[in-house]
Every structure is written in structure tokens, then in C-alpha cells.
Steps between C-alpha positions, in 0.01 A plus 500: 500500500146647512449833667814439712704660227326834523514531872866621526409794282239634755625362833746796549185697604535297840826680570364852482362533855823406655686751281300773673508362854851357536664838544276568817561169669843360386854621503594654165771235451244225538245684282766534221584137505150367533354715223794418262453135558124519430553712187772273374305180536182642369678656199671181414178297532327747260774486249492124504129483440523739211767298356279178529210667335732636234614146413134399442432807293821472296415132414180621325685743267562370143859438404632480860791264586323326777395131472158456316366297799522815719203667310280189549152555657616306809766755557273794442240336740764536784452883504171670520440742208822362348471705177442834668728450801778362286489769244492773760784343696743542211504883490459534884808290570696670219404844648591389858843362400561817288428726794719293734784524252459866449492543887813300542678679242400841642617388844851402368526814283428734795749320723755499241443864410501608866832306576659674188399836639661407821822381350619855459500535870773342724449126529527491878272799550210382726259661458563635142427873510356625178552873407130569463300763686183304478447311817470116464665183626474133395661163525673358197514112503822317415532313178681158461820466315524363148781421262665823410294696755574504875233479760374827638408529876185670610534877564303782655444801269404836661484847353681795638160665536384229728803523729462874531125458596560265798709541816751242622262274684253492218774404269590208714143377478504546117809298454380230745179481310677457151739255645219287614365494142826355389570267788143346492505474110171683473543526120442133479170492662390816291598328177328178592155672575543721186537180280204344677300807427601473137363139451176565699369854541300390805835487693579875440363593853766268651771693310391824665483344840843346475643833379364666811609207725858512376515876594344434848748221534798726415346765746501256789855396421610869495315581822672201668842629377474854602305403823232766456162434327395867517825602345444251205136624464620863481765411230239323295253775522751778426645307218146444351423885519808594290552194280481500129465201273849360460683392178411134575131480586488117534767478769419522884489872593525619855188711480337526163267809466173295520206626709386170645782269603728748681239614767432130581868434538544804729202397712632141528826629608349722770321195636630193680726247337292264288469146653733242343252222428498267196121476495216754610288401801245237422136615495580842401431655163876488404524137620191399289642682210839320530314168527303577194798607296694176611196292400457673168885461425499122593185462288663669210807285525287184522281599207793575285674177582180301446447682151853427409493141585156441354600672174829291484309179524244600243765609245694181565190289436417693185862488362556185289815308584 
């Protein structure tokens, strides 16, 4: 195993430059998919290596149920600083898995609570207009059916205050934006990068970048539907000026009252349509950053695989038949 087992824990640093540069050189749809893929692979590799270190650390604990051979010096020699790294990996992995479980539970609870709040409205209402004077709008992802509980389709929730604050054309842009969130399943990308950030805090910048990219993706879809980029920019800007935090803060809001992302979204909508390319131009800062992120992700996957195979062979050799 050697130092390879530690590499996936730090290689997420190679993805940070492209997280900042992708929005300037790639279509937000490509940015969302690329950064989510990087975050998912890097997060899985980090978790796998923590699990391998935990096995070595757990084998040294007195009274553990693992075979005695797993604590032999030959096994410990496969990991540098096996005593320290193995002991540290146990609480780190437990904390990462606990945070992931809490995030998943919170995600499901918010979706279920939001759907229950919308159940009092007519089932066919699209959008679902809430009798609230505070202006907000958000997309509620659907939930799959279970025994005794029917499936619930995705819905758009908008407050009466938001509808009063926008004119007819701006409402069309708002609804097109929220429908794009549902149609493109943006909640899945957001959940994936959220869980990746839970297992490795170095991936948290990718979570912020994907959250912004999904909003930009929905903006571009809305601009294409209404056929007017300036109208969409005006709707985003006006909604941001009047919006208040909605009752479901983790769902995709049309224009959350944040000072940084909204002006960037408006500026992007006032500019030309972003180019639809799957990779930034070579020999540019974004191209080099994407290449570095791809190399780091590949190295992380190979390091995790190498460590897993090496530990498996060492443990197999140390386990008496």
C-alpha cells in the first residue's frame, strides 16, 4: 500500500482550480456534470482509503473480532505509520459516515415535509401557489412510490407575494427556471456533491460551484424557453431584490437573497450564450485546470485500487487457512 493509501485524501485539491474556472469557459450543463463526476469519484476514493486504514487500525484493538493475523507486523508494515493512521481513521470514517447519514436524513425529511405542505393544495395545480406574502419560489423534487405510499411528482411552489411582485413575462421566466430544475434532476447533482463534501471537506468548494452551475443551467433553459435573455436576467434580478428565505432552504430557489451569485447570474444572462463544449480549450488556464483535475481524479482512483488490492493480498497471506 505505502503512501498510495493517503493520496486520495489530498488529491481533491487538484479539482479546486477547475471549480473556479469552469463557469467562465464551459456551459453550465457541462460544468454541473463534470464537477459532480469529479466530486463523486474523489469522494468514493477518499472513503475507500479511510476504510482500508480503519481495517488496519481496528485489527490492533484488543478484543476485536478480526483474525489475529491481521495485526501481524507484516500487515502493519504495509501502511506507513500504521498505528497513528489506523487509530485516526476510525473516528474520521465514523464521523464522515455519520455526517452523510444526517445529510441524507435531512434531505428526505425536507422533501417529505414540503410535499405534505403542498398536499393541502389541489393535486393538479402547477405551480402550487402558497398563500404567503413573503416572496419566494422553489422546485420540489418528486418522491418514488413505496408500499402504502404513492409516488409524488415534482412540483413548483411559489408564494403569492412572489407572483404579485413579477409581471406576466417575468413569471414565465420564473416557471421555466423552476421546471428546468425538475426536468434536469438538479437535486441529484446537489445531493451527490453534498455527500462528497461530507466525506472529504476538501471537496466543499465543488459543492458551491455545482450549486451555482445548476442555477445557471436553469437560467439558460429558461432563457431558451421564453426566448429573451434580458427578460430572464430582469426576472432573476427583481426576484433577488425582493426574495426572502423560503421555508425549504435546501431546495433550488429561483433567486435566493445572496449578494454574490445573483449578480454573476444576471451578468451571464446579459452576455452571449455560453459555448456548448465538453472540454475547455487546450493551453488555456481552464484547459490546464481541467487536465489537472482529470489527472488527479485518475490518480486517486488508481491509488485507491492499488491500496485495496495490496491490502487484500497482505491480509489473505496473513490469515491462516
